[in-house]
Biotite code that builds the C-alpha atoms (Angstrom):
import biotite.structure as struc

atoms = struc.array([
    struc.Atom([107.227, 85.911, 86.929], chain_id="A", res_id=1, res_name="MET", atom_name="CA", element="C"),
    struc.Atom([103.817, 84.577, 87.935], chain_id="A", res_id=2, res_name="ASP", atom_name="CA", element="C"),
    struc.Atom([100.841, 86.760, 88.650], chain_id="A", res_id=3, res_name="TRP", atom_name="CA", element="C"),
    struc.Atom([101.212, 86.383, 92.410], chain_id="A", res_id=4, res_name="TRP", atom_name="CA", element="C"),
    struc.Atom([104.743, 87.665, 92.084], chain_id="A", res_id=5, res_name="GLY", atom_name="CA", element="C"),
    struc.Atom([103.443, 90.903, 90.602], chain_id="A", res_id=6, res_name="TRP", atom_name="CA", element="C"),
    struc.Atom([100.755, 91.057, 93.305], chain_id="A", res_id=7, res_name="VAL", atom_name="CA", element="C"),
    struc.Atom([103.334, 90.720, 96.065], chain_id="A", res_id=8, res_name="ILE", atom_name="CA", element="C"),
    struc.Atom([105.533, 93.304, 94.394], chain_id="A", res_id=9, res_name="LEU", atom_name="CA", element="C"),
    struc.Atom([102.614, 95.745, 94.135], chain_id="A", res_id=10, res_name="ALA", atom_name="CA", element="C"),
    struc.Atom([101.717, 95.225, 97.757], chain_id="A", res_id=11, res_name="LEU", atom_name="CA", element="C"),
    struc.Atom([105.301, 95.834, 98.872], chain_id="A", res_id=12, res_name="VAL", atom_name="CA", element="C"),
    struc.Atom([105.475, 99.068, 96.776], chain_id="A", res_id=13, res_name="ILE", atom_name="CA", element="C"),
    struc.Atom([102.140, 100.297, 98.190], chain_id="A", res_id=14, res_name="ILE", atom_name="CA", element="C"),
    struc.Atom([103.220, 99.503, 101.746], chain_id="A", res_id=15, res_name="ALA", atom_name="CA", element="C"),
    struc.Atom([106.492, 101.363, 101.208], chain_id="A", res_id=16, res_name="ALA", atom_name="CA", element="C"),
    struc.Atom([104.629, 104.408, 99.878], chain_id="A", res_id=17, res_name="LEU", atom_name="CA", element="C"),
    struc.Atom([102.248, 104.388, 102.832], chain_id="A", res_id=18, res_name="VAL", atom_name="CA", element="C"),
    struc.Atom([105.104, 104.183, 105.335], chain_id="A", res_id=19, res_name="VAL", atom_name="CA", element="C"),
    struc.Atom([106.917, 106.976, 103.512], chain_id="A", res_id=20, res_name="LEU", atom_name="CA", element="C"),
    struc.Atom([103.855, 109.180, 103.556], chain_id="A", res_id=21, res_name="ALA", atom_name="CA", element="C"),
    struc.Atom([103.349, 108.585, 107.329], chain_id="A", res_id=22, res_name="VAL", atom_name="CA", element="C"),
    struc.Atom([106.983, 109.443, 108.043], chain_id="A", res_id=23, res_name="VAL", atom_name="CA", element="C"),
    struc.Atom([106.747, 112.639, 105.979], chain_id="A", res_id=24, res_name="ILE", atom_name="CA", element="C"),
    struc.Atom([103.528, 113.633, 107.766], chain_id="A", res_id=25, res_name="GLN", atom_name="CA", element="C"),
    struc.Atom([105.140, 113.069, 111.153], chain_id="A", res_id=26, res_name="ARG", atom_name="CA", element="C"),
    struc.Atom([108.200, 115.092, 110.185], chain_id="A", res_id=27, res_name="LYS", atom_name="CA", element="C"),
    struc.Atom([106.131, 117.995, 108.908], chain_id="A", res_id=28, res_name="ARG", atom_name="CA", element="C"),
    struc.Atom([103.941, 118.405, 111.961], chain_id="A", res_id=29, res_name="ARG", atom_name="CA", element="C"),
    struc.Atom([105.939, 119.025, 115.100], chain_id="A", res_id=30, res_name="ARG", atom_name="CA", element="C"),
    struc.Atom([102.791, 118.670, 117.249], chain_id="A", res_id=31, res_name="GLY", atom_name="CA", element="C"),
    struc.Atom([102.270, 115.381, 119.005], chain_id="A", res_id=32, res_name="GLY", atom_name="CA", element="C"),
    struc.Atom([98.718, 115.025, 117.718], chain_id="A", res_id=33, res_name="VAL", atom_name="CA", element="C"),
    struc.Atom([98.354, 113.317, 114.377], chain_id="A", res_id=34, res_name="ILE", atom_name="CA", element="C"),
    struc.Atom([94.944, 114.074, 112.834], chain_id="A", res_id=35, res_name="GLY", atom_name="CA", element="C"),
    struc.Atom([94.515, 112.698, 109.330], chain_id="A", res_id=36, res_name="LEU", atom_name="CA", element="C"),
    struc.Atom([90.999, 113.994, 108.852], chain_id="A", res_id=37, res_name="SER", atom_name="CA", element="C"),
    struc.Atom([91.372, 117.544, 110.107], chain_id="A", res_id=38, res_name="GLU", atom_name="CA", element="C"),
    struc.Atom([89.961, 120.079, 107.653], chain_id="A", res_id=39, res_name="PRO", atom_name="CA", element="C"),
    struc.Atom([91.308, 123.631, 107.550], chain_id="A", res_id=40, res_name="GLY", atom_name="CA", element="C"),
    struc.Atom([94.420, 122.967, 109.579], chain_id="A", res_id=41, res_name="ARG", atom_name="CA", element="C"),
    struc.Atom([97.174, 124.118, 107.227], chain_id="A", res_id=42, res_name="SER", atom_name="CA", element="C"),
    struc.Atom([100.199, 125.709, 108.767], chain_id="A", res_id=43, res_name="ASP", atom_name="CA", element="C"),
    struc.Atom([101.148, 128.745, 106.703], chain_id="A", res_id=44, res_name="ALA", atom_name="CA", element="C"),
    struc.Atom([104.750, 128.995, 107.803], chain_id="A", res_id=45, res_name="GLY", atom_name="CA", element="C"),
])
């Protein structure tokens, strides 16, 4: 496979990981507000 093939493959994998992370974050917080840069907001049960 050429180098661009590996580049495309890497981009697809990274995109899949990002989407998966976003879905997990949305499932974890049941609040409607999604704040990625909120320090100190950890729900302890």
